[in-house]
TITINU-360266 format. One record per residue (C-alpha): x, y, z; residue number from 1; residue in one letter. Coordinates in nm, 3 decimals. Layout:
<atoms>
      c1      c2      c3 bamar drenvex
       X       Y       Z   NUM       a
...
</atoms>
This chain:
<atoms>
      c1      c2      c3 bamar drenvex
  -0.452   0.174   0.929     1       m
  -0.804   0.135   1.064     2       y
  -0.844  -0.157   0.823     3       f
  -0.571  -0.357   0.997     4       y
  -0.650  -0.233   1.347     5       n
  -1.021  -0.312   1.320     6       d
  -0.944  -0.653   1.175     7       w
  -0.708  -0.725   1.465     8       a
  -0.979  -0.617   1.710     9       q
  -1.226  -0.859   1.555    10       r
  -0.971  -1.140   1.586    11       i
  -0.921  -1.052   1.953    12       l
  -1.297  -1.084   2.004    13       h
  -1.296  -1.436   1.865    14       g
  -1.381  -1.368   1.500    15       e
  -1.094  -1.578   1.364    16       w
  -1.271  -1.637   1.035    17       s
  -1.586  -1.533   0.852    18       d
  -1.565  -1.858   0.652    19       h
  -1.491  -1.662   0.335    20       l
  -1.159  -1.650   0.151    21       a
  -0.937  -1.370   0.274    22       f
  -1.014  -1.043   0.096    23       y
  -0.705  -0.858   0.210    24       g
  -0.375  -1.009   0.323    25       l
  -0.421  -1.125   0.684    26       p
  -0.064  -1.157   0.815    27       g
  -0.029  -0.812   0.969    28       y
  -0.379  -0.814   1.121    29       a
  -0.308  -1.142   1.300    30       y
   0.032  -1.011   1.412    31       l
  -0.136  -0.704   1.561    32       l
  -0.393  -0.924   1.735    33       a
  -0.112  -1.133   1.883    34       f
   0.071  -0.822   2.010    35       l
  -0.252  -0.677   2.152    36       y
  -0.320  -1.006   2.329    37       k
   0.027  -1.017   2.486    38       i
   0.088  -0.649   2.563    39       f
  -0.260  -0.500   2.569    40       g
  -0.434  -0.280   2.314    41       y
  -0.191   0.000   2.226    42       s
  -0.017   0.115   1.907    43       p
   0.304   0.171   2.105    44       f
   0.436  -0.187   2.099    45       i
   0.386  -0.237   1.721    46       p
   0.544   0.104   1.657    47       g
   0.836   0.025   1.889    48       f
   0.901  -0.309   1.716    49       l
   0.882  -0.139   1.376    50       q
   1.137   0.120   1.489    51       a
   1.367  -0.167   1.588    52       l
   1.311  -0.330   1.249    53       l
   1.403  -0.007   1.073    54       d
   1.721   0.002   1.279    55       s
   1.782  -0.353   1.161    56       g
   1.726  -0.240   0.803    57       t
   1.991   0.030   0.852    58       a
   2.230  -0.241   0.972    59       l
   2.148  -0.453   0.666    60       l
   2.219  -0.154   0.441    61       i
   2.558  -0.114   0.610    62       y
   2.643  -0.484   0.566    63       r
   2.524  -0.493   0.204    64       i
   2.708  -0.172   0.111    65       a
   3.021  -0.307   0.280    66       f
   3.000  -0.619   0.062    67       r
   2.920  -0.428  -0.256    68       v
   3.218  -0.194  -0.213    69       f
   3.496  -0.308  -0.451    70       p
   3.739  -0.450  -0.195    71       n
   4.039  -0.440  -0.429    72       e
   4.050  -0.063  -0.397    73       q
   4.346   0.081  -0.208    74       r
   4.371   0.414  -0.026    75       p
   4.419   0.701  -0.268    76       i
   4.716   0.842  -0.082    77       f
   4.882   0.833   0.255    78       a
   4.714   1.139   0.400    79       s
   4.869   1.348   0.677    80       p
   4.516   1.438   0.790    81       a
   4.403   1.348   1.140    82       t
   4.079   1.267   1.317    83       g
   3.761   1.186   1.129    84       v
   3.898   1.296   0.791    85       w
   4.193   1.057   0.816    86       r
   3.954   0.780   0.917    87       l
   3.742   0.845   0.607    88       v
   4.045   0.843   0.380    89       l
   4.187   0.520   0.520    90       t
   3.858   0.336   0.582    91       r
   3.667   0.416   0.264    92       e
   3.470   0.095   0.266    93       r
   3.330   0.154   0.615    94       e
   3.266   0.522   0.540    95       a
   3.061   0.444   0.227    96       v
   2.859   0.177   0.410    97       a
   2.792   0.414   0.700    98       a
   2.684   0.690   0.460    99       l
   2.427   0.457   0.301   100       a
   2.289   0.346   0.640   101       a
   2.275   0.702   0.769   102       l
   2.069   0.806   0.468   103       g
   1.804   0.549   0.563   104       w
   1.782   0.695   0.915   105       a
   1.702   1.039   0.772   106       f
   1.469   0.921   0.497   107       f
   1.134   1.087   0.574   108       v
   0.899   0.813   0.444   109       p
   1.090   0.560   0.656   110       t
   1.019   0.766   0.966   111       q
   0.651   0.794   0.878   112       a
   0.586   0.429   0.797   113       y
   0.773   0.299   1.099   114       s
   0.524   0.471   1.330   115       t
   0.190   0.365   1.186   116       i
  -0.005   0.041   1.188   117       l
   0.092  -0.095   0.848   118       m
   0.324  -0.386   0.753   119       p
   0.569  -0.173   0.552   120       t
   0.860  -0.179   0.800   121       a
   0.831  -0.556   0.847   122       w
   0.826  -0.613   0.472   123       f
   1.126  -0.390   0.398   124       v
   1.336  -0.560   0.666   125       f
   1.243  -0.910   0.546   126       a
   1.308  -0.813   0.182   127       f
   1.663  -0.691   0.242   128       w
   1.738  -0.964   0.495   129       f
   1.683  -1.216   0.215   130       v
   1.902  -1.013  -0.022   131       v
   2.178  -0.989   0.239   132       w
   2.172  -1.365   0.303   133       r
   2.221  -1.419  -0.070   134       i
   2.510  -1.172  -0.089   135       m
   2.694  -1.240   0.235   136       r
   2.894  -1.532   0.093   137       k
   3.055  -1.601  -0.242   138       d
   2.896  -1.946  -0.255   139       v
   2.536  -2.049  -0.310   140       a
   2.312  -2.073   0.000   141       p
   2.284  -2.416   0.157   142       s
   1.976  -2.633   0.134   143       a
   1.891  -2.560   0.500   144       k
   1.919  -2.186   0.446   145       e
   1.701  -2.209   0.136   146       c
   1.430  -2.375   0.342   147       l
   1.450  -2.100   0.606   148       l
   1.453  -1.823   0.344   149       l
   1.150  -1.983   0.182   150       g
   0.970  -1.984   0.516   151       l
   1.052  -1.616   0.570   152       l
   0.940  -1.521   0.219   153       i
   0.618  -1.720   0.254   154       g
   0.532  -1.586   0.597   155       l
   0.602  -1.227   0.488   156       t
   0.386  -1.283   0.179   157       a
   0.084  -1.329   0.406   158       t
   0.120  -0.955   0.477   159       a
   0.284  -0.819   0.158   160       v
   0.272  -1.055  -0.139   161       a
   0.527  -0.874  -0.358   162       t
   0.811  -1.036  -0.162   163       i
   0.739  -1.349  -0.368   164       l
   0.924  -1.176  -0.652   165       f
   1.247  -1.244  -0.462   166       l
   1.215  -1.618  -0.532   167       i
   1.389  -1.584  -0.874   168       p
   1.677  -1.402  -0.702   169       l
   1.730  -1.688  -0.456   170       v
   1.709  -1.942  -0.739   171       l
   1.962  -1.741  -0.939   172       a
   2.199  -1.747  -0.641   173       a
   2.160  -2.124  -0.621   174       l
   2.255  -2.190  -0.982   175       f
   2.487  -1.899  -1.067   176       l
   2.709  -1.897  -0.759   177       k
   2.975  -2.165  -0.708   178       p
   2.893  -2.442  -0.466   179       t
   3.075  -2.729  -0.305   180       v
   2.778  -2.950  -0.385   181       d
   2.680  -3.085  -0.721   182       n
   2.384  -2.967  -0.929   183       q
   2.160  -3.231  -0.780   184       k
   2.203  -3.072  -0.438   185       r
   2.117  -2.739  -0.603   186       g
   1.789  -2.883  -0.722   187       l
   1.721  -3.015  -0.373   188       v
   1.788  -2.668  -0.230   189       a
   1.551  -2.514  -0.487   190       a
   1.282  -2.766  -0.392   191       a
   1.331  -2.686  -0.023   192       l
   1.305  -2.313  -0.100   193       l
   0.967  -2.365  -0.266   194       l
   0.861  -2.599   0.014   195       l
   0.944  -2.324   0.262   196       g
   0.736  -2.074   0.065   197       v
   0.440  -2.314   0.059   198       v
   0.474  -2.376   0.433   199       a
   0.510  -2.005   0.511   200       g
   0.197  -1.913   0.316   201       t
   0.000  -2.210   0.453   202       s
  -0.207  -2.004   0.700   203       p
  -0.367  -1.835   0.400   204       c
  -0.422  -2.120   0.159   205       w
  -0.524  -2.370   0.427   206       i
  -0.789  -2.124   0.550   207       h
  -0.909  -2.043   0.200   208       n
  -0.914  -2.394   0.057   209       y
  -1.032  -2.596   0.356   210       f
  -1.224  -2.355   0.582   211       i
  -1.370  -2.112   0.328   212       a
  -1.372  -2.381   0.056   213       r
  -1.262  -2.123  -0.199   214       d
  -0.957  -2.180  -0.424   215       p
  -0.754  -1.870  -0.331   216       v
  -0.379  -1.894  -0.264   217       f
  -0.327  -1.580  -0.053   218       l
  -0.602  -1.319  -0.086   219       s
  -0.881  -1.266  -0.337   220       a
  -0.831  -0.889  -0.354   221       h
  -0.568  -0.929  -0.629   222       s
  -0.837  -0.900  -0.895   223       g
  -0.960  -0.557  -0.787   224       i
  -0.599  -0.436  -0.754   225       n
  -0.537  -0.545  -1.112   226       l
  -0.847  -0.355  -1.229   227       w
  -0.753  -0.038  -1.038   228       i
  -0.413  -0.051  -1.206   229       g
  -0.544  -0.136  -1.555   230       n
  -0.863   0.042  -1.657   231       n
  -0.957   0.337  -1.881   232       p
  -0.924   0.579  -1.586   233       e
  -0.590   0.445  -1.460   234       a
  -0.298   0.687  -1.423   235       n
  -0.031   0.459  -1.275   236       g
  -0.134   0.538  -0.919   237       y
  -0.425   0.383  -0.721   238       p
  -0.693   0.600  -0.877   239       r
  -1.028   0.441  -0.797   240       f
  -1.261   0.407  -1.097   241       p
  -1.623   0.528  -1.064   242       p
  -1.823   0.309  -0.830   243       g
  -1.539   0.242  -0.586   244       l
  -1.499   0.456  -0.277   245       r
  -1.162   0.566  -0.146   246       a
  -1.033   0.385   0.161   247       g
  -0.923   0.025   0.197   248       q
  -1.228  -0.122   0.369   249       a
  -1.481   0.080   0.164   250       a
  -1.308  -0.002  -0.165   251       m
  -1.302  -0.376  -0.089   252       l
  -1.667  -0.368   0.013   253       e
  -1.766  -0.184  -0.306   254       d
  -1.567  -0.425  -0.521   255       s
  -1.764  -0.718  -0.381   256       v
  -2.107  -0.553  -0.414   257       t
  -2.033  -0.432  -0.767   258       t
  -1.928  -0.780  -0.880   259       a
  -2.232  -0.938  -0.715   260       e
  -2.464  -0.680  -0.870   261       s
  -2.319  -0.758  -1.212   262       a
  -2.365  -1.132  -1.156   263       a
  -2.708  -1.092  -0.996   264       g
  -2.621  -1.328  -0.711   265       r
  -2.386  -1.366  -0.414   266       p
  -2.034  -1.465  -0.516   267       l
  -1.742  -1.635  -0.353   268       k
  -1.440  -1.412  -0.314   269       h
  -1.251  -1.606  -0.581   270       s
  -1.538  -1.530  -0.819   271       q
  -1.524  -1.162  -0.726   272       v
  -1.151  -1.164  -0.800   273       s
  -1.212  -1.342  -1.130   274       a
  -1.471  -1.079  -1.226   275       y
  -1.227  -0.792  -1.179   276       w
  -0.940  -0.982  -1.338   277       t
  -1.160  -1.040  -1.641   278       d
  -1.243  -0.667  -1.657   279       q
  -0.872  -0.578  -1.651   280       a
  -0.788  -0.848  -1.907   281       s
  -1.055  -0.716  -2.145   282       k
  -0.918  -0.364  -2.115   283       y
  -0.562  -0.484  -2.187   284       i
  -0.675  -0.698  -2.481   285       a
  -0.894  -0.427  -2.639   286       h
  -0.657  -0.136  -2.576   287       h
  -0.303  -0.274  -2.615   288       p
  -0.146   0.058  -2.719   289       n
  -0.303   0.250  -2.430   290       e
  -0.194  -0.024  -2.191   291       w
   0.166  -0.012  -2.311   292       l
   0.159   0.363  -2.262   293       k
   0.018   0.306  -1.913   294       l
   0.309   0.072  -1.834   295       l
   0.555   0.344  -1.932   296       l
   0.367   0.589  -1.708   297       i
   0.395   0.344  -1.418   298       k
   0.767   0.310  -1.488   299       l
   0.803   0.688  -1.475   300       r
   0.591   0.705  -1.159   301       n
   0.812   0.448  -0.991   302       f
   1.122   0.669  -1.031   303       w
   0.946   1.005  -1.003   304       s
   1.033   1.259  -0.736   305       a
   0.658   1.326  -0.710   306       f
   0.538   1.181  -0.380   307       q
   0.211   0.989  -0.421   308       y
   0.136   0.886  -0.065   309       d
  -0.222   0.765  -0.089   310       d
  -0.257   0.788   0.291   311       l
  -0.097   1.134   0.306   312       s
   0.055   1.013   0.631   313       i
   0.395   1.165   0.548   314       i
   0.246   1.511   0.492   315       t
   0.030   1.485   0.805   316       s
   0.316   1.384   1.033   317       l
   0.546   1.651   0.891   318       r
   0.281   1.922   0.930   319       q
   0.235   1.822   1.294   320       e
   0.617   1.820   1.346   321       h
   0.606   1.458   1.460   322       i
   0.883   1.337   1.229   323       i
   1.209   1.509   1.140   324       l
   1.288   1.674   0.807   325       p
   1.519   1.476   0.583   326       g
   1.560   1.308   0.246   327       l
   1.284   1.214   0.003   328       y
   1.265   0.958  -0.276   329       f
   1.348   1.192  -0.564   330       g
   1.694   1.293  -0.447   331       i
   1.786   0.936  -0.353   332       v
   1.673   0.801  -0.691   333       a
   1.856   1.078  -0.877   334       a
   2.187   0.981  -0.717   335       f
   2.117   0.606  -0.727   336       a
   2.060   0.572  -1.102   337       l
   2.418   0.680  -1.193   338       p
   2.543   0.458  -0.911   339       g
   2.359   0.158  -1.059   340       i
   2.524   0.204  -1.398   341       l
   2.875   0.272  -1.268   342       l
   2.874   0.007  -0.993   343       a
   2.754  -0.261  -1.236   344       w
   3.098  -0.277  -1.398   345       r
   3.329  -0.245  -1.098   346       i
   3.134  -0.455  -0.845   347       s
   2.970  -0.782  -0.938   348       i
   2.785  -0.792  -0.607   349       l
   2.609  -0.464  -0.691   350       s
   2.422  -0.657  -0.959   351       r
   2.236  -0.852  -0.691   352       w
   2.117  -0.525  -0.537   353       v
   2.013  -0.394  -0.878   354       t
   1.831  -0.720  -0.952   355       a
   1.638  -0.696  -0.624   356       a
   1.535  -0.339  -0.710   357       i
   1.421  -0.437  -1.059   358       l
   1.230  -0.742  -0.934   359       l
   1.033  -0.530  -0.688   360       h
   0.965  -0.272  -0.957   361       m
   0.839  -0.553  -1.181   362       t
   0.604  -0.663  -0.903   363       a
   0.441  -0.319  -0.897   364       l
   0.406  -0.252  -1.269   365       l
   0.101  -0.482  -1.315   366       p
  -0.087  -0.281  -1.052   367       v
   0.011   0.070  -0.939   368       f
   0.276   0.273  -0.756   369       v
   0.249   0.441  -0.416   370       t
   0.508   0.580  -0.177   371       e
   0.480   0.290   0.065   372       r
   0.499   0.031  -0.214   373       y
   0.823   0.164  -0.361   374       r
   0.979   0.218  -0.017   375       l
   1.117  -0.137  -0.035   376       a
   1.375  -0.042  -0.300   377       v
   1.514   0.256  -0.107   378       v
   1.775   0.059   0.096   379       p
   1.922  -0.064  -0.232   380       g
   1.909   0.286  -0.378   381       l
   2.100   0.425  -0.080   382       f
   2.365   0.156  -0.125   383       t
   2.418   0.229  -0.492   384       l
   2.392   0.606  -0.448   385       a
   2.669   0.592  -0.187   386       a
   2.887   0.383  -0.421   387       i
   2.826   0.633  -0.702   388       g
   2.915   0.929  -0.484   389       l
   3.230   0.752  -0.369   390       w
   3.331   0.687  -0.733   391       l
   3.273   1.054  -0.813   392       f
   3.478   1.171  -0.514   393       w
   3.758   0.927  -0.590   394       r
   3.764   1.037  -0.955   395       s
   3.799   1.400  -0.846   396       l
   4.086   1.321  -0.611   397       v
   4.272   1.110  -0.868   398       t
   4.199   1.363  -1.144   399       e
   4.013   1.105  -1.353   400       n
   3.812   1.375  -1.529   401       y
   3.666   1.141  -1.790   402       v
   3.483   0.949  -1.516   403       r
   3.384   1.278  -1.350   404       v
   3.224   1.397  -1.674   405       i
   3.049   1.062  -1.723   406       i
   2.911   1.071  -1.369   407       y
   2.788   1.429  -1.400   408       l
   2.627   1.354  -1.737   409       a
   2.448   1.049  -1.594   410       l
   2.344   1.252  -1.290   411       l
   2.203   1.527  -1.512   412       g
   1.994   1.280  -1.712   413       v
   1.882   1.113  -1.387   414       s
   1.774   1.445  -1.234   415       v
   1.569   1.530  -1.544   416       i
   1.412   1.183  -1.549   417       f
   1.317   1.173  -1.180   418       t
   1.203   1.534  -1.154   419       s
   0.989   1.539  -1.470   420       w
   0.680   1.732  -1.352   421       p
   0.339   1.577  -1.289   422       q
   0.079   1.800  -1.456   423       r
  -0.235   1.611  -1.358   424       n
  -0.412   1.839  -1.105   425       p
  -0.588   1.544  -0.940   426       s
  -0.250   1.414  -0.826   427       l
  -0.168   1.742  -0.656   428       w
  -0.510   1.740  -0.489   429       a
  -0.446   1.413  -0.307   430       l
  -0.265   1.547   0.000   431       d
  -0.513   1.831   0.042   432       a
  -0.809   1.590   0.015   433       y
  -0.666   1.335   0.259   434       n
  -0.557   1.602   0.507   435       s
  -0.902   1.761   0.489   436       g
  -1.078   1.429   0.537   437       w
  -0.859   1.346   0.838   438       q
  -0.926   1.690   0.989   439       a
  -1.300   1.639   0.937   440       l
  -1.285   1.301   1.111   441       e
  -1.098   1.466   1.399   442       a
  -1.359   1.745   1.425   443       g
  -1.120   2.020   1.312   444       n
  -1.368   2.203   1.093   445       v
  -1.144   2.500   1.012   446       e
  -0.856   2.289   0.877   447       v
  -1.098   2.053   0.702   448       a
  -1.263   2.341   0.517   449       e
  -0.926   2.488   0.416   450       q
  -0.784   2.160   0.286   451       k
  -1.098   2.031   0.116   452       l
  -1.156   2.365  -0.056   453       s
  -0.801   2.351  -0.188   454       l
  -0.857   1.998  -0.319   455       a
  -1.183   2.113  -0.479   456       h
  -1.005   2.400  -0.652   457       s
  -0.763   2.151  -0.808   458       y
  -1.033   1.910  -0.929   459       v
  -1.391   2.043  -0.890   460       p
  -1.529   1.738  -1.073   461       t
  -1.398   1.481  -0.824   462       n
  -1.695   1.304  -0.659   463       p
  -1.510   1.215  -0.339   464       e
  -1.403   1.575  -0.278   465       t
  -1.759   1.699  -0.332   466       n
  -1.886   1.427  -0.101   467       f
  -1.636   1.525   0.171   468       a
  -1.740   1.891   0.139   469       l
  -2.101   1.778   0.174   470       g
  -2.011   1.594   0.494   471       n
  -1.834   1.908   0.618   472       l
  -2.145   2.121   0.564   473       e
  -2.371   1.853   0.710   474       h
  -2.154   1.836   1.024   475       a
  -2.213   2.210   1.068   476       q
  -2.589   2.175   1.025   477       g
  -2.590   2.343   0.682   478       k
  -2.816   2.089   0.517   479       n
  -2.895   2.294   0.206   480       e
  -2.528   2.340   0.118   481       l
  -2.458   1.978   0.205   482       a
  -2.736   1.861  -0.028   483       s
  -2.595   2.070  -0.311   484       n
  -2.255   1.904  -0.271   485       f
  -2.415   1.558  -0.255   486       y
  -2.614   1.629  -0.572   487       l
  -2.293   1.746  -0.741   488       t
  -2.130   1.421  -0.631   489       t
  -2.409   1.227  -0.805   490       l
  -2.351   1.432  -1.120   491       t
  -2.005   1.273  -1.148   492       f
  -2.092   0.935  -0.992   493       d
  -2.461   0.861  -1.012   494       q
  -2.431   0.550  -0.794   495       n
  -2.227   0.706  -0.512   496       h
  -2.375   0.526  -0.212   497       q
  -2.251   0.777   0.044   498       g
  -2.415   1.071  -0.133   499       a
  -2.740   0.880  -0.188   500       l
  -2.745   0.769   0.174   501       n
  -2.675   1.115   0.316   502       n
  -2.937   1.280   0.097   503       l
  -3.180   1.030   0.244   504       g
  -3.063   1.109   0.596   505       v
  -3.111   1.483   0.541   506       i
  -3.458   1.427   0.398   507       a
  -3.542   1.205   0.696   508       l
  -3.419   1.473   0.939   509       e
  -3.639   1.729   0.764   510       e
  -3.940   1.492   0.771   511       h
  -3.949   1.468   0.392   512       k
  -4.030   1.101   0.405   513       y
  -4.116   1.043   0.040   514       d
  -3.782   1.190  -0.070   515       a
  -3.599   0.992   0.199   516       a
  -3.761   0.668   0.080   517       e
  -3.658   0.744  -0.278   518       t
  -3.294   0.802  -0.182   519       w
  -3.269   0.490   0.035   520       f
  -3.427   0.274  -0.234   521       r
  -3.166   0.406  -0.478   522       r
  -2.895   0.295  -0.236   523       v
  -3.049  -0.051  -0.223   524       l
  -3.073  -0.062  -0.601   525       y
  -2.697  -0.015  -0.612   526       v
  -2.626  -0.240  -0.313   527       d
  -2.914  -0.470  -0.211   528       p
  -2.706  -0.607   0.079   529       r
  -2.652  -0.271   0.248   530       n
  -2.782  -0.338   0.601   531       a
  -2.768   0.027   0.705   532       k
  -2.981   0.132   0.407   533       a
  -3.242  -0.131   0.493   534       h
  -3.245   0.002   0.850   535       f
  -3.287   0.364   0.742   536       l
  -3.556   0.268   0.492   537       l
  -3.741   0.081   0.771   538       a
  -3.714   0.391   0.990   539       k
  -3.854   0.606   0.708   540       t
  -4.142   0.367   0.636   541       l
  -4.228   0.355   1.005   542       l
  -4.241   0.736   1.012   543       a
  -4.482   0.720   0.716   544       k
  -4.701   0.474   0.907   545       g
  -4.620   0.178   0.681   546       n
  -4.538  -0.070   0.957   547       t
  -4.572  -0.383   0.742   548       e
  -4.305  -0.281   0.492   549       e
  -4.096  -0.136   0.776   550       a
  -4.102  -0.475   0.949   551       r
  -3.985  -0.645   0.629   552       y
  -3.696  -0.400   0.584   553       e
  -3.575  -0.428   0.943   554       i
  -3.588  -0.808   0.918   555       d
  -3.356  -0.788   0.616   556       v
  -3.124  -0.548   0.800   557       a
  -3.099  -0.780   1.102   558       i
  -3.041  -1.080   0.880   559       r
  -2.752  -0.899   0.709   560       l
  -2.606  -0.755   1.031   561       s
  -2.747  -0.941   1.333   562       p
  -2.524  -0.776   1.597   563       k
  -2.637  -0.415   1.548   564       q
  -2.811  -0.297   1.865   565       r
  -2.993  -0.013   1.683   566       e
  -3.151  -0.263   1.446   567       f
  -3.293  -0.469   1.732   568       k
  -3.427  -0.155   1.903   569       e
  -3.606  -0.043   1.586   570       l
  -3.747  -0.395   1.545   571       e
  -3.901  -0.371   1.893   572       q
  -4.042  -0.026   1.814   573       t
  -4.202  -0.154   1.493   574       i
  -4.352  -0.452   1.675   575       k
  -4.500  -0.227   1.944   576       s
  -4.648   0.001   1.678   577       r
  -4.795  -0.303   1.505   578       s
  -4.945  -0.434   1.829   579       g
  -4.734  -0.749   1.816   580       l
</atoms>
């Protein structure tokens, strides 16, 4: 969230471009900057708009479920019941659609991601708006509508690129649905769809190609995402390999410095992306069997009831009683899978919903699965789960026990499949680690110690957990304990910049200048372009009386980060000590 918010703040202050290809999709950051400019700096307006969008998504679920419902069905019997029950019996189609929409309102991840500064709610609404426009009529979309859908897909892709996987669904609607026009008009509509996508994504590729002069279509961070999802340490979730820190901004920064260190020179962002893509491609080529197994793990992760929320925002908001209790992914998926299979035969329109779900799943399999990434399929799952439950209820009422048995058998298999346990302790440590880190950032030492200790008990060898515990001890002035945790961090990640840097800071605080210089030089060996390390090294050298080398280091720091006030102040101090 800070990644997008800080980016938006920089845009507001006139930093429209750093003349490098985007290294992170820019759409949401620019949207936030626009909202901040119009309404003032506050998370309320983005959150309010996202709540409205989620209401719109609920409406789309209702409309889609209403269309998917097999409209040839007749009431089961003329019921003497009155009130709501009679309404349900005589208006089954509306009742099923309302059930699906209501499920979305009480879906806990929906509540969480509608309130935070991330593009998830915008993406989910746009995704299912496109699906609804395809399904709303029995004929193929017109050429004009294809152009508009292409624009929507392209514009949304500047914030979440996986929506591009809906393009095949729109093309399928063009050529599989009947049309009053001939095939030539269908080809024109397809061309206009692609033209709309190109136009919608133009803010990205125009900036990258003509301002940054770097051949990147949307964002150059796709390469590092591919490596995170396909490497010897990968587990189907965004597990960062050694050398990459957790956190969006830190991970992107590390990915650039690591690629540049390997090349021995500064790189364009497209070259950084190519470096990581090449690393992932080599792993896939040299370990095909392991990679196929990894794909199956990702497939299981996608449907798993295990909640891998890499931000732990859902857990945090529930613990603080900010969002209501409700449904989670596992139970929705368990009921949706039988619904997918049963609805496929009795409702042709359900196949469009299933196709949209599978296309989004396909978009994630090359990289990794998280709770916010798979949230996009949940509206479709609610639709098909409601249809499946309706078929089960109708089968009970009409005494169609064969279908009842089939449904229960499918549901049993689905429950086993989705609830298959995750035995990797590092996965269970995630929420504890993130909650502890957030508590530490907020200054809540007691909660931070409790959560981080729990995470450490799950995985004592995790470098980030040891580093966080070191920061906890350092914040309390317990430098000896902090140093022990930092040294343990280096045992598992010898190039961990945070641990190296903080060991240097502790040594500097304790006037152990030789040790401090050693630690800061190790940071610079890993990342020669680390402005903060150059600054701290200059400070250390000045304390040792080596003003000449200190002046060189502070000059490098200012050149790398010219707007840092502390750097300029130290420069003046060094000059006064040197008699300049």
